[in-house]
C-alpha positions in Angstrom: -32.1 126.4 -8.9 -34.3 126.3 -11.5 -37.2 123.2 -11.9 -35.5 121.9 -14.9 -32.4 121.5 -12.5 -33.8 120.2 -9.9 -35.9 117.8 -12.3 -32.9 116.6 -13.4 -30.8 116.2 -10.3 -33.5 114.3 -8.9 -33.2 111.9 -12.0 -29.7 111.4 -11.5 -30.3 110.9 -7.9 -32.7 107.9 -8.1 -30.4 106.2 -10.0 -27.1 106.8 -7.6 -25.4 109.0 -9.7 -23.3 111.6 -8.6 -24.7 115.1 -9.8 -21.6 116.6 -11.2 -21.6 119.8 -14.0 -21.5 117.6 -16.9 -24.2 115.0 -16.0 -26.5 118.3 -14.9 -26.3 119.8 -18.1 -26.4 116.9 -19.8 -29.3 115.3 -17.6 -31.4 118.9 -17.9 -31.2 118.8 -21.9 -32.6 115.1 -21.5 -35.5 115.5 -18.9 -35.5 118.8 -17.7 -38.7 119.4 -19.1 -40.3 116.9 -18.5 -40.7 115.1 -21.6 -39.0 112.2 -23.6 -35.6 112.7 -25.8 -34.3 110.6 -28.2 -30.6 111.7 -28.8 -27.7 111.0 -30.5 -23.9 111.6 -28.7 -23.3 113.9 -31.5 -27.1 115.8 -30.9 -26.6 116.3 -27.1 -22.9 117.3 -27.4 -23.9 120.2 -30.0 -26.9 121.1 -27.6 -24.6 121.5 -24.8 -22.6 123.3 -26.4 -25.2 125.9 -27.1 -25.8 126.0 -23.6 -22.4 127.4 -22.9 -21.1 124.3 -21.2 -17.6 123.3 -21.4 -18.2 119.0 -22.1 -15.9 117.5 -24.5 -17.4 114.9 -27.2 -16.3 112.1 -25.3 -17.8 113.3 -21.9 -20.9 112.9 -23.6 -20.6 109.9 -24.9 -18.8 108.7 -21.1 -22.0 110.0 -19.7 -24.7 108.5 -22.4 -23.2 105.0 -21.2 -23.3 105.5 -17.6 -26.9 106.7 -17.9 -27.5 103.2 -20.0 -25.9 101.1 -17.3 -27.6 103.2 -14.7 -31.0 102.0 -16.5 -31.9 106.0 -16.8 -32.0 105.5 -20.5 -31.8 102.9 -23.4 -29.5 102.8 -26.1 -31.5 102.2 -29.6 -29.2 100.9 -32.4 -30.2 101.9 -36.2 -28.5 100.6 -38.8 -25.9 98.8 -36.3 -23.9 102.0 -35.9 -25.8 104.7 -35.3 -26.9 104.7 -31.7 -30.1 107.0 -30.4 -30.4 107.1 -26.8 -34.2 107.1 -25.3 -35.0 108.8 -22.1 -38.0 106.3 -22.1 -37.1 102.9 -20.9 -40.0 101.1 -21.5 -40.2 98.2 -24.0 -42.3 100.4 -26.6 -41.4 100.4 -30.8 -39.6 103.4 -32.9 -40.0 105.2 -36.2 -37.3 106.0 -37.7 -37.2 108.8 -40.2 -34.9 108.0 -43.4 -33.7 111.0 -44.8 -34.4 112.8 -41.7 -32.1 110.4 -39.3 -34.6 111.1 -36.5 -36.4 108.6 -34.0 -39.4 108.7 -32.5 -41.7 107.0 -30.2 -44.1 104.6 -32.7 -47.3 103.5 -30.8 -46.7 101.0 -28.6 -50.8 99.7 -28.2 -50.9 99.2 -32.2 -47.8 97.1 -32.1 -49.0 93.0 -32.2 -46.1 90.8 -32.1 -48.1 87.0 -32.6 -45.0 85.2 -31.6 -41.0 85.3 -31.3 -39.1 82.1 -32.8 -38.1 80.4 -30.0 -34.3 80.7 -28.6 -31.3 78.5 -29.2 -30.8 75.9 -26.8 -28.6 77.4 -23.7 -30.2 80.8 -24.8 -32.9 83.5 -24.2 -35.0 86.2 -25.4 -33.4 89.2 -23.8 -35.7 92.2 -25.4 -37.2 92.3 -29.1 -36.3 96.2 -30.7 -38.8 97.4 -33.5 -37.8 100.2 -35.8 -39.8 101.0 -38.3 -38.4 102.6 -41.1 -39.8 105.8 -42.5 -39.6 107.1 -46.3 -41.9 110.6 -46.5 -44.2 110.0 -49.6 -44.0 114.0 -50.7 
């Protein structure tokens, strides 16, 4: 077993998920090298196909949902329709690179939110998502 596969199966086991062939293949792409990733279902599907694994796009979507439900990844929605999946589950802001359709981490230590509006009666703020849109100037 390679170090990447071991890291991936440990990641799945830590969340109580059974390490099926498809889950291990996708987990290896997501966390096998120990670095955080921002992927779309489509980009992950393309990467797993390049690995030579037989995994359908529907399986990729279902697996990403299972990983989200288990707390292994978080979903970041851009434009209300495009979802990215982030292996860094700690609260942090993101840069969205317009024209490149790419999501990267923004430095959390530089973000300051002075005040949030009061939640309406009968509601509480569950989280605050910050996506900073960037456009190349060159």
